[in-house]
C-alpha positions as CSV (number, residue, x, y, z in Angstrom):
1,M,14.7,29.9,-13.5
2,T,11.6,28.9,-11.7
3,R,11.1,25.8,-9.7
4,R,8.5,23.2,-10.5
5,R,5.4,23.2,-8.4
6,S,4.6,20.0,-6.5
7,K,1.3,18.1,-7.0
8,I,-0.1,19.5,-3.7
9,E,0.8,23.0,-4.7
10,L,-1.0,22.5,-8.0
11,Y,-4.1,21.0,-6.3
12,L,-4.2,23.9,-3.8
13,E,-3.8,26.5,-6.5
14,V,-6.7,25.1,-8.5
15,L,-8.8,24.9,-5.3
16,R,-8.0,28.6,-4.5
17,A,-8.9,29.6,-8.1
18,I,-12.2,27.9,-7.8
19,S,-12.9,29.3,-4.4
20,K,-12.4,32.8,-5.9
21,G,-15.0,32.2,-8.6
22,V,-13.0,30.9,-11.5
23,S,-15.3,28.0,-12.5
24,K,-14.8,27.2,-16.1
25,P,-12.2,24.6,-17.1
26,T,-10.4,26.8,-19.6
27,N,-10.3,29.8,-17.2
28,I,-9.0,27.5,-14.4
29,M,-6.3,26.3,-16.8
30,Y,-5.2,29.9,-17.6
31,K,-5.5,31.2,-14.1
32,C,-3.2,28.4,-12.7
33,N,-0.9,28.4,-15.7
34,L,-1.5,24.7,-16.5
35,S,-1.5,22.7,-19.7
36,W,-4.9,21.4,-20.8
37,E,-3.8,17.8,-20.0
38,N,-2.6,18.7,-16.5
39,S,-5.7,20.8,-15.7
40,R,-8.0,17.9,-16.7
41,E,-5.9,15.4,-14.6
42,I,-6.0,17.7,-11.6
43,L,-9.8,18.5,-12.0
44,N,-10.5,14.8,-12.3
45,F,-8.5,14.0,-9.2
46,L,-10.2,16.8,-7.2
47,L,-13.6,15.4,-8.3
48,R,-12.7,11.9,-7.2
49,Q,-11.6,13.2,-3.8
50,N,-14.9,15.1,-3.5
51,L,-13.1,18.4,-3.1
52,I,-15.0,20.0,-6.1
53,S,-18.2,19.3,-7.9
54,V,-19.2,19.8,-11.5
55,V,-22.3,21.8,-12.5
56,D,-23.8,21.7,-15.9
57,E,-24.6,25.3,-17.0
58,N,-26.2,25.5,-20.4
59,G,-24.3,22.4,-21.6
60,R,-21.0,23.7,-20.3
61,K,-19.0,22.3,-17.3
62,S,-18.5,24.6,-14.3
63,Y,-16.7,23.7,-11.1
64,R,-17.6,24.5,-7.5
65,L,-15.8,23.9,-4.2
66,T,-17.5,21.3,-2.0
67,E,-17.6,21.8,1.8
68,R,-14.8,19.2,2.1
69,G,-12.8,21.2,-0.5
70,R,-13.3,24.4,1.6
71,E,-12.1,22.5,4.7
72,V,-9.0,21.1,2.9
73,L,-8.1,24.6,1.5
74,E,-8.5,26.2,4.9
75,Y,-6.4,23.5,6.6
76,F,-3.5,23.8,4.2
77,S,-3.7,27.6,4.1
78,K,-3.4,27.7,7.9
79,A,-0.5,25.3,7.7
80,Q,1.3,27.4,5.2
81,I,0.9,30.5,7.3
82,L,2.1,28.7,10.4
83,L,5.1,27.3,8.5
84,T,6.2,30.6,6.9
85,A,5.5,32.8,9.9
86,G,7.0,30.3,12.3
87,G,10.1,30.0,10.2
88,R,10.8,33.7,10.1
89,K,10.3,34.1,13.9
90,R,12.8,31.4,14.6
91,G,15.3,32.6,12.0
92,I,14.9,29.5,9.8
């Protein structure tokens, strides 16, 4: 059985997907294994926080990471590395 992902894990997973070039809402949904409702909620939250921006490409929505989104993703990625590497070194 798999554990449920926390909200922050979901937000970071969507940010990572967008940073790797996954930009269309449906592709983000599939890449992050989200329901349509959850993906819309997460994308709207990230937009309100100015972590992503929306671009209109031929009448279709596409998402891009903002500078602030890059900074947040980098910050939490470093924290995750420190927490996982530090835990192994100390025998935790």
